[in-house]
C-alpha positions in Angstrom: 9.8 -18.1 11.9 7.6 -16.7 9.3 8.3 -16.8 5.7 9.2 -13.4 4.3 6.6 -11.6 2.2 6.8 -11.5 -1.6 8.1 -8.5 -3.1 4.7 -7.8 -4.7 2.9 -7.9 -1.4 5.5 -5.5 0.1 4.8 -3.2 -3.0 1.3 -3.3 -2.3 2.1 -2.3 1.3 4.3 0.5 0.1 1.4 1.8 -2.2 -0.8 1.7 0.7 1.5 3.9 2.8 2.1 6.3 -0.1 -1.5 6.8 -1.0 -2.6 7.3 2.8 0.1 9.8 3.3 -0.9 11.9 0.1 -4.6 11.6 0.4 -5.4 10.5 3.9 -7.3 7.5 2.7 -6.2 4.1 1.5 -6.3 3.1 -2.2 -9.2 1.3 -3.6 -8.8 -2.4 -4.6 -9.4 -1.3 -8.2 -6.7 1.2 -8.0 -4.3 -1.3 -6.6 -5.1 -3.7 -9.5 -4.6 -0.9 -12.0 -1.1 0.0 -10.7 0.1 -3.6 -10.8 -1.8 -4.4 -14.1 -3.9 -7.0 -12.5 -7.1 -8.2 -14.3 -9.1 -8.7 -11.3 -9.7 -6.7 -7.9 -9.5 -10.2 -6.2 -5.8 -10.2 -6.7 -5.4 -7.0 -4.8 -7.8 -8.2 -2.1 -5.7 -11.3 -1.6 -2.5 -9.2 -1.0 -4.5 -6.9 1.5 -5.7 -10.0 3.3 -2.1 -11.3 3.6 -1.0 -8.0 4.9 -3.9 -7.8 7.5 -3.2 -11.3 8.6 0.5 -10.5 9.2 -0.5 -7.6 11.2 1.0 -4.9 8.7 -2.3 -3.4 7.8 -5.0 -2.7 10.4 -8.6 -1.9 9.6 -10.2 1.0 11.2 -13.8 0.8 12.4 -16.3 2.1 9.8 -17.8 5.5 10.3 -21.4 5.3 11.4 -24.0 5.1 8.7 -25.2 8.7 7.5 -28.3 9.0 5.3 -27.9 5.4 4.5 -24.5 5.7 3.2 -21.7 3.8 4.8 -18.1 5.0 4.5 -15.5 2.6 2.9 -13.3 0.5 4.9 -10.3 2.4 6.3 -7.0 0.8 6.8 -3.8 2.2 8.4 -0.3 0.7 8.0 1.0 -0.6 11.5 4.3 -0.1 13.1 5.2 -3.6 12.0 4.2 -2.7 8.6 6.4 0.4 8.5 9.4 -1.7 9.9 8.9 -4.2 7.0 8.8 -1.4 4.5 12.1 0.0 5.9 13.7 -3.3 5.8 12.6 -4.1 2.3 13.7 -0.6 1.0 17.0 -1.0 2.5 17.5 -4.5 1.1 16.4 -3.1 -2.4 18.9 -0.3 -2.1 21.7 -2.4 -0.9 21.0 -4.9 -3.8 21.1 -2.0 -6.2 24.4 -0.7 -5.1 25.9 -4.1 -5.1 25.1 -4.5 -8.9 
């Protein structure tokens, strides 16, 4: 059985989901780092890699290069990721109502 993801990693997944729903594109690593007050983008990238390895985020293929400019990496939250978010939010809600 897999270890549960830390709350911070699930919060990053939640941010991905919110930003994709609002803007249609995922947040940049520097935006994630800013939201969590991290000093380095590498911290955000680590959480993205964990989410990708667990199957909660999926990379979309890059759009073709146009005029020498490659579009940024696109991600989407997978069904497993949405299920993990739902469970995490439900647990947080029940913990909040128990207090």
